[in-house]
N, C-alpha and C positions, 0 to 999 in steps of 0.2 A: 360373047361379051355380054354383059349384063346391061338392062335398059338403063340403070343408074349411070353406068360409065359412059353411055352414049348419048346421054341427054344434052340437048343443044344449051349453050350458055345464052343467058338473056344479056340485055343491055345493062341491067343493074350489076350482073355478075362481072362484066367487063370494067364497069367503073370502080367497082368494089375492089377488084383484084388490083387494078392500076393504083387505086390510092393506098392499098396496103403495101404495094411494092414500093411506091414513091416514099412513104413513111418509113419503110425499113431501110431504104438507101439512106434517108437523111439521118437516121439512128446510126447507121453502119460507118458513113464516111468519116466521122470524127476519130473513130478508133482507127481506121485505115490511115488516117493523116498522122496520128499519134505513133503508130507502129512504124510507118515509113521514114518520118523524121528522127525517130529514135535510133534506127538503123542506118541512116544516111551517113556517108562518110563525110567528116569535117571539111576535107579538101574540096568537096564538090557542093556542099551545102549553101543555098542561097537563102537568106532570110525573107520572110514574107511570101515564099513561093509554095505554092500547094504541090505536095508530093504524093501521088497514087502508088508510086512504087520508087523505092531508092534507086537512084542511078548508079550508085556504087555503094555496096554493102560494107558496113564496118560495125565492130563491137566496141569501138572507143569509148562511147558514152557509158556503155554498161560496165566496161572494165574500170572506168574512172570513178564511177558512183560506188561500186562495190569494193573499191579500195579506200574510200573515206570512212572516218570513224563515225561521222554523223548518220550516215545512212545504215551502217552496220548496227549502231546502237539502237535506231529507231526500228530495225527489222528484229532485233532481239526483244525490245519491249512489245512490239505487236505480237510476236509469236507467243511470248509469255502470256500476255493478256488474253489472246484468242484460245490457246490451249487450256489454260486454267479457267477462264471464264466459261467456256464451253461446257467443260467437264462438270463443274460446279452447278452451272444452270440446269444441265440435264438432270443431275442428281436431285436438285432442289424441286424443280417443276414436276418430275414424275412421282417423287414421294409425297409431295403436297397435293398433287392431283389425286393419287391413290387414296390418301386419308380423306379426301372429300368425297370419294365415292363410298366409304363406309357409313351406312345409314345409322349404325349403333354408336358412332363416334359422338362424345358429349360436344355440344357447341357446335356442330356442323352447320346448322343453318345460320347461325352468326357468322361464321367464317365464310361461307358462300356469300352471304350478303356483303361483307367486307371486301371480298374480291370483286364483286359487281360493283360495288360502290367506287373503288379505284379504276375501274374501266371507264367511268364516267367523270369523276373528279379526281383530278391530280394535284399534288402538292405545289408544284410550278418550281421554276429555277432557283429562286431565292431561298425558300425553306429547305430544298434539297442541299443547297450550298451550305447553308448554316449546319444542317446535320452532318455532313460529311466534314465540315471544319471541326465541329464538336467532337467527332469521333476520333480525330487525328489522323485523317486519311488524306489530308491534302499533300499534294507532290509525292503521292504513292500510287503504285499500280493498282491497289486494292480499291482506291477510289473510282477506277474504271470498271470495276467487277462487282462489288457489293450491290450498288445501286441498281444494277442492271441484271441481277440473277434471274429473275423471272418477270412475267408480266401477267395481267389478269386475262388478256387473250389467250396466251400460251396455255394457262391453267384450265381455262374453259374447255379449249379445244382437246387437250389431252384428257380432261375428266370425261368428256363426251366419248372419246375414243376407248378409254378403259371401261367405260360403262357398257360399251357395245361388245365387249368380249363375252364369251359363254360363261355364265355363272355356274354351270354344272362342273367345269375344270376346277374352280375354287372349292367346290364343295366335296369333290371327290379327294382333293388334296387335305382338306381339313378332316376328311374320315380316316385318311393316312396318318394323321397326327401332325400336320404342319401348322405352324402358327401363322399370324398375320405376315410376319417378316419373310417366312419360308415360303408362304404363298407368293408374295411379291417378287421374291428372287427367283423361284423356280418356275413360276407359272406366268406371272405378268409380264417380267422382263423379257423373256424369250418371245412371247407372243406380241410384245411391243417393238420389235426390232424395226419394221417399216417406219412406225412413228418416231422412234428414237433417231433414226437415219434422217428423217425429214427435219426435226426439230434440231438435230446437230448442225445441219446446214444453215438452218435459220439463226441460230446462236453464233455460229462461227463467222457468218457474213456480218452479223451485227457488231461483234466485237473486233473483227478485222476492220472495219470501217469506221470504227470509234474516232471521232473527231471533235464534236463539240464539247463533251465531257473532259477530253484530253486538253482541250484548249484552256478550259476554265479551272481544271484541277491540278494540271501538271505546269509547273514553272521551270522546272530544271530541263534545259535542252537536251541533256544527256538521257532523259527519260521520254522524250517525245515519241509518239507513235508514227507510223509511216504517213497517215493521213495528214497530221500536223506538219510533218516536214515537207511532204509534196506541196501543201498549201504554201509554205514558206519559200519553197523552191519557185513555184510559179509566180507568186508576188514579188519576192525580192530574194533571189538566189544567193546574193552577195553576203547576206546576213549570217548565212550558215557556213559560208567558206567553201561551198561545193561548186566547183567549176573553175577555181583559181589555180594557178599553177603552183606545183608543190614546192619550188625552191625559191625564186625570186618574186613570183606573183606578178610578173610584168605582162605576160601573155596569157591567153585562154589556152587551156589544153584542147578543149572541144567547146563549141558554140553553146552559149547557155541555153538555147532553144532545144538542142538535142539532148541536153542534160535533164530538162524539165520533162520531155517526153519520155525518156528512158525511165525516170523516176516514176512516172504515172504507170508505165507498163510493168515495172516491177511491183508496184503496188497493187495491180489488177491480176496479174498472172497466177500468183499462187491460189488464191481463192477460186478463180476460174478452173483451174487445174483439178480441184478437188471434186467439182460439181459432177464430172462424168461418172466418177466411181459410186456417187450416191444418187444418181439420176433415177435408177430404176426403183430404189426404195423411196426416193422422195415423191414421185408421182403417185405410188401406191399409198404411202403414209399420208398424203394430203387428204385423200378421199376417205380413208378409213374413219369410221366414226361419225362421217356426216349424215349416213342413213342408219336408222335403227329398226329393228323389227324383222 
């Protein structure tokens, strides 16, 4: 056994680990509570009681939520915005960043300056809203996609990553007759898969969690995203009709609290399920391009 593994822990180590464990528990307990309440059988549910584990498991809340039109419409809207927005963001970010790496491109310095300028100074809510309105995008899914296609931070990181790739590969491809587009598609894209995987996760999480833009740009409740619907359920679930009895509406099918918690779980689980498949590339993609030489 090495000396490092047998090194005795100091008082600082004990305090540090204890604080980290405490902070972790504080962060995890809300998720445990949401999970437990969402799976608790309505017959044994007691309001305002902390549930570490369900006394009796039940899928009643999930079955009811998935049977409502409001949740299904929100799920469809969120999936469309996430998939379409992520694909367009990846294409836009990597093509734009690759163009910025071309030293022979006319106006390159001006475009890099414009990107850095937007990193420091942003238009703000009101000018962005006026722009979206003038383009006729209000109450449209595209109002959640076009303004968020890329960002200055993403372009700078991707540009740094592309510049760290071996230039000899591009030179050899050009000798074989490849154009700039051919080099980009046949050389740059295959070498950029870790970075693409990392930014795919970044963009997907951003679009999946779209809340504020959907709140101010989307007025039709049938086009709400999941986050707006969850907010409405948590604050006033009666306004969406979720949780009401289907026929007469006299009794609750399941308690409102279990419906709220189940809706939160359904909004979190899909994006959490994607992460394990991208985790390997995610860790590698975040570091690539950070060190050159």
